N, C-alpha and C positions, 0 to 999 in steps of 0.2 A: 504494500500500500504506500502510495506517495504521502509523505508527511503533510503536505499541503491539503490533502483530502481528509485528514483526521477530523472527526466531529468534536467540537468543544462546546461546553456550556458557556453561554454569554451571561455575564452577571452585572448587577448594578453597583452603585457606590457602597452598598451595604452587604455585598457578596451574596445577593439573592439571585437565583437563576431567573433570567427574563427571556431566554431563547437559546437557540443553538445555531452554529455556523461552522462551515469547514475552516480549518486552521488558516489556510491561505487567504480566505476572505476576511477572517477576523484580523489577521495581520495587516492586510491591505487597507481595510477600513478603520483600523484602530479600535476595534470592538474590545471591550473589557472582558477578560477571561481569567482563568486561574492558572497559577504556576507554583512549582515547588522548588526550593533551594535546599540542597543537602550538603552540609560541611562534612567531608569524609576524611578521617584521620587514620593513619596506620598504627601499628602496635607501638611505635616509638613516639606517637603523638604528632607526627608531621602531617601537614595538610596536603591533600591531593590537589594539584594545580594542573591545568591543561590549556591547550590552544584548540579552539574549535576549528572544524574543517572549513574550507573555503566554500563549501556547498550548503552551509547552514542557511535557513530562511531568514533568521534574525542574527545580527552581529557575527557574520562570518569572519573567520581568522582572528577573532579576538581571544584574549586570555580570560580564563575564569577560575575562580577559587572555590566554586561550587559545582556539584553535579546536579542535574535536575532537568526540568522542562515543564511542558504544559500538562494540565490535568485533563484527561479525556472526559467526554460527556458521560455523566452518571457515575464517574469515578470519585472516590473520596481523596482528600489530600493525603491521608495516611497510605492508601493503596498506591497512589501515584509516587509518593516519596520512595517507597520500597522498590517499585517497578523501575523507576528512573535511575536510582542508585545502582541497582543490580545491572541494568542494561548498560549504563555508561561506564561503570567500572569493569564490566565483563565478568561478573562473579554471580554465584547463586548461593543462597544460604546465609545472607547477611542478617544480622539482628534487625528488628524493626527500628527504623530511624526514630529518634526522640524528638517530638515536636517542641519548639522553643517559643515562637510567636508568629503572628501574621501582621501584614501591613499592606496598604494600597500603594503600589508603585505607579507613578504617573510621570510621563515625559511628553514632549510635544508630539511624538509619533506613536507611543505605546502606553498602554495602561493594563495592569493586571493585579489581581489579588495574589499576594505572595505568602506562602507558608514556608517558614524556615525551620530546618531540622538539623540534627547532627547524628552521625553514625561512626562507629569504629569498624574499620575493615582490616581484619587480621589476615585475610586471604590474599594470595598473589593476584594482582589486577591484570586484566587483559582488556583494556578499554576498547569500546565499540569504534571500529575504524570509520564508520559513517559519520560519527559525531566528534571524535577526538583525533586531531592530527599529531599531537605531541603531548606528553605528560611527564610529571615527576612528582615527588613528595618533597615539600619544603618545610623548614621550621618557620615559626611565626616571624622570627627576625629576618630570615631570608626573604619571606614574602613581603614584609614591610619595605625592604630595600628595593624591591622591584615595582612597587606601586606607582612610582612616578616615571618609570622607564618603559613599561610594557603597555600596550593598548588593551585595556580591560573592558569586558562587557559592562555597560553602564548600570544595568540592574543588579549585576553581581557586586559591583563596587559599592553601590548604595546599600545592598544587603550586608556586605562585609562591615561597613561602618555602623549600621544599625545593630548588627550582632555584637560588635565590640562595645557599643553603648549599653546594650541589653546586659552583657556580662559584667559591666562596670556598675550596674544598678541604675543606669540613667534612662531605662525604658527604650523601646524601639518600635512600639506598635502595640497592638492588643496581644494578649497571651492566648495560647490555644489550650 
């Protein structure tokens, strides 16, 4: 199935489903939908970081410090988080990602409700080649050093800053 044909729930500003549309149409028209962001760390506590493939519909060839993606029509955030983490990391048998908070991401071109999770991946990763062009695990300090040098997905970068604020007790959105 072409990713642009995947059916998504379209939601309002309160995250209530108001319709459905193919992913390509939702992206082209800027229709609000749902996404999951999963911070994946290895046994040493390092963060999975990757560069998206050039064929991605949104933010091609950008770096990202989260795995994740859109929530399919009728799918829960929790179901999507586990599915997306296993797909992008190329593993099966991950523990269920832990929900942290939700927030509404809005930019001039895109808007989606974002559910943020964390998961520990002790398994060897085999990232999905259709989605991940390059990957590594970085320490928090190494990631911080690269924030100004690499071209990051804007929603992931905003989520990263919100997650840091959340962990520091400064809030980041609503809790799940």
